Backbone bond lengths (Angstrom), bond angles and torsions (degrees), N, CA, C in turn:
res aa  C-N    CA-C-N  psi(-1)  N-CA   C-N-CA  omega(-1)  CA-C   N-CA-C  phi
1 A - - - 1.452 - - 1.523 113.07 -
2 H 1.339 114.53 -36.06 1.456 118.48 178.90 1.513 111.24 -67.55
3 G 1.344 117.99 -38.56 1.465 122.57 178.83 1.507 112.10 -62.39
4 I 1.350 116.72 -39.40 1.474 121.51 179.45 1.531 109.10 -65.54
5 S 1.315 116.99 -38.67 1.456 121.59 178.75 1.531 110.82 -62.81
6 E 1.329 115.39 -43.41 1.463 119.85 179.25 1.546 111.41 -64.60
7 V 1.331 116.16 -41.16 1.441 119.28 178.14 1.516 110.94 -65.20
8 S 1.312 117.38 -40.11 1.444 121.42 177.94 1.516 111.80 -62.53
9 T 1.321 115.56 -42.54 1.485 120.70 177.55 1.518 110.01 -62.96
10 A 1.334 116.48 -44.39 1.476 120.43 -178.56 1.537 109.85 -63.25
11 V 1.336 117.40 -42.53 1.461 120.13 178.86 1.524 110.72 -63.35
12 A 1.314 117.45 -40.83 1.471 120.91 178.05 1.529 110.88 -62.43
13 E 1.332 116.44 -41.60 1.459 119.29 179.02 1.520 110.77 -66.70
14 M 1.340 117.30 -41.36 1.460 120.95 177.35 1.504 111.25 -61.74
15 N 1.315 117.33 -37.95 1.468 121.94 177.54 1.526 111.03 -62.51
16 G 1.323 115.14 -43.63 1.468 120.79 178.55 1.534 111.31 -62.43
17 V 1.337 115.60 -44.18 1.474 120.17 179.78 1.535 109.81 -65.11
18 T 1.329 117.00 -40.70 1.469 120.52 178.90 1.522 110.59 -63.30
19 Q 1.313 118.46 -42.43 1.451 120.29 178.70 1.555 110.77 -66.00
20 Q 1.305 116.37 -39.00 1.483 119.14 178.26 1.508 110.23 -65.86
21 T 1.323 117.42 -40.09 1.449 120.93 178.85 1.525 111.27 -63.82
22 A 1.321 116.43 -41.50 1.482 121.06 177.55 1.526 110.14 -63.21
23 A 1.326 117.37 -41.21 1.469 119.52 178.74 1.525 110.75 -65.99
24 N 1.320 117.61 -40.82 1.474 121.66 177.22 1.520 111.47 -63.20
25 A 1.312 116.75 -40.39 1.466 119.82 -179.59 1.520 110.02 -66.78
26 E 1.318 116.99 -40.55 1.478 119.82 177.41 1.526 111.64 -63.61
27 E 1.321 116.16 -42.00 1.457 120.83 178.09 1.519 111.07 -63.89
28 S 1.346 116.28 -41.52 1.446 119.60 178.83 1.520 112.38 -64.69
29 A 1.335 116.21 -38.73 1.469 120.07 178.57 1.515 110.27 -65.31
30 S 1.316 117.61 -40.35 1.449 120.89 179.04 1.525 111.22 -65.92
31 A 1.345 116.70 -42.13 1.442 120.16 178.66 1.538 111.42 -65.64
32 S 1.337 114.81 -36.33 1.450 119.80 178.06 1.528 111.29 -63.92
33 E 1.291 117.64 -43.40 1.464 121.72 178.53 1.532 110.41 -62.57
34 E 1.308 117.14 -42.36 1.455 121.31 179.81 1.536 110.18 -65.43
35 L 1.307 116.48 -43.12 1.461 120.43 178.63 1.514 111.09 -63.89
36 N 1.332 117.51 -38.93 1.455 120.81 178.95 1.537 110.41 -64.31
37 A 1.319 115.86 -40.57 1.476 119.92 178.20 1.511 111.25 -63.33
38 Q 1.339 116.32 -41.04 1.466 120.82 178.96 1.531 110.65 -67.26
39 A 1.318 115.77 -37.83 1.480 120.00 177.37 1.525 112.01 -62.76
40 E 1.306 116.47 -42.41 1.454 121.38 177.31 1.537 110.38 -62.77
41 Q 1.311 117.12 -42.49 1.460 121.17 179.21 1.528 109.71 -64.46
42 L 1.314 117.00 -43.65 1.463 121.31 177.67 1.529 112.34 -62.20
43 K 1.310 115.15 -37.54 1.485 120.48 178.24 1.523 108.92 -61.03
44 G 1.340 117.48 -40.23 1.459 120.47 177.40 1.529 112.08 -64.83
45 Y 1.330 115.62 -41.32 1.466 120.00 178.74 1.510 110.73 -62.29
46 V 1.330 116.80 -43.70 1.448 120.89 179.65 1.533 111.14 -63.25
47 A 1.303 115.67 -42.08 1.476 119.87 178.25 1.523 110.69 -60.97
48 S 1.316 116.53 -41.89 1.465 121.10 178.13 1.533 111.72 -64.84
49 L 1.311 115.69 -45.11 1.465 119.97 179.10 1.536 110.92 -63.98
50 T 1.304 115.54 -40.43 1.474 119.99 178.30 1.512 109.56 -62.37
51 A 1.296 118.55 -41.41 1.465 121.80 179.02 1.523 110.76 -64.17
52 I 1.317 116.32 -39.60 1.467 119.15 178.10 1.512 111.40 -66.10
53 V 1.332 116.95 -45.20 1.448 121.98 -179.09 1.532 110.77 -64.33
54 D 1.300 115.62 -41.25 1.476 120.27 -179.64 1.520 111.75 -80.11
55 G 1.306 118.33 -12.01 1.449 121.09 -177.39 1.513 113.35 69.59
56 E 1.341 115.22 28.54 1.443 119.38 -178.30 1.522 110.49 -99.62
57 A 1.317 116.09 166.17 1.455 121.78 177.43 1.531 109.22 -73.00
58 S 1.329 115.64 155.10 1.456 119.60 -178.50 1.530 111.71 -65.93
59 A 1.317 117.92 -24.15 1.472 119.17 177.66 1.509 110.33 -64.59
60 Q 1.322 117.72 -34.84 1.458 120.27 177.70 1.522 110.37 -69.39
61 A 1.320 117.34 -34.16 1.464 120.04 177.63 1.512 110.42 -67.35
62 I 1.310 116.42 -38.30 1.454 119.87 176.41 1.521 110.36 -63.41
63 S 1.336 115.97 -42.13 1.451 121.17 177.60 1.507 110.99 -59.23
64 L 1.326 118.26 -39.86 1.435 122.11 178.34 1.509 110.59 -63.25
65 S 1.304 118.26 -42.66 1.459 120.45 -178.16 1.525 112.03 -68.68
66 E 1.317 117.87 -17.92 1.441 121.02 -179.98 1.506 113.20 -91.82
67 R 1.310 118.46 -5.92 1.466 121.65 -179.78 1.538 110.10 -66.62
68 T 1.281 114.31 160.99 1.473 118.28 179.10 1.527 108.58 -71.15
69 E 1.317 115.17 161.82 1.447 120.68 -177.84 1.523 111.76 -61.72
70 S 1.319 117.48 -36.47 1.489 119.05 -179.74 1.521 111.33 -67.14
71 E 1.325 116.37 -36.01 1.458 118.34 178.23 1.519 110.51 -68.95
72 Q 1.318 116.46 -40.91 1.458 120.06 -177.83 1.517 111.40 -66.28
73 S 1.322 117.44 -34.88 1.476 118.52 -177.24 1.507 111.64 -62.52
74 S 1.315 118.59 -30.99 1.452 119.66 177.91 1.511 112.40 -81.78
75 V 1.311 118.53 -21.27 1.447 123.05 -178.23 1.529 110.89 -87.92
76 R 1.335 117.38 -32.51 1.469 121.90 -172.97 1.513 113.96 -56.07
77 P 1.342 121.05 -47.40 1.485 118.44 -178.31 1.521 112.57 -57.46
78 M 1.313 117.40 -41.32 1.469 121.09 -179.78 1.549 110.03 -65.01
79 Q 1.326 116.63 -41.25 1.454 119.25 -179.69 1.517 110.45 -68.17
80 Q 1.328 116.44 -38.67 1.457 120.35 -179.88 1.545 110.44 -63.13
81 R 1.325 116.67 -38.64 1.465 118.48 176.92 1.511 111.74 -65.20
82 K 1.336 116.54 -38.25 1.488 119.44 179.42 1.522 110.25 -65.50
83 V 1.356 116.14 -41.98 1.459 119.04 178.76 1.503 110.56 -64.55
84 Q 1.346 118.03 -43.15 1.470 121.14 178.60 1.529 111.32 -60.88
85 K 1.334 116.72 -41.75 1.458 120.46 179.35 1.531 110.28 -64.89
86 A 1.335 116.26 -41.97 1.475 119.75 -179.64 1.540 111.01 -64.39
87 I 1.300 116.91 -36.26 1.449 120.64 179.56 1.504 110.06 -71.74
88 A 1.333 117.56 -39.48 1.449 122.75 -176.26 1.523 112.55 -78.09
89 A 1.329 117.87 -22.81 1.464 122.18 -177.22 1.535 110.42 -64.07
90 P 1.307 117.11 136.70 1.472 119.36 175.50 1.537 111.31 -64.74
91 K 1.272 115.70 140.22 1.477 121.17 179.99 1.523 110.38 -73.25
92 K 1.342 116.07 136.24 1.459 120.76 179.26 1.534 108.67 -82.34
93 K 1.302 114.86 136.72 1.478 120.21 176.70 1.521 107.16 -91.54
94 G 1.348 112.64 141.30 1.438 112.40 174.40 1.429 111.53 136.29
């Protein structure tokens, strides 16, 4: 009788852990979706800023955001340097 009680307790604890794990997984999935949406929005902002810094039309910025990841990885360092230079450059009065 004591062994059955221990098994019952263990099963109840496993059920609780399983429910908690399922809740954590659902929360993680929701956070992941939100983070992905924010990353996409940030990608758009960066493309717009890059177009402004480069003095290009917004259509070219959209084209940049549509490139494959491998193409972007080679372009990003150059764009980052341009953005850093634009930020560091003294503002012209007038």
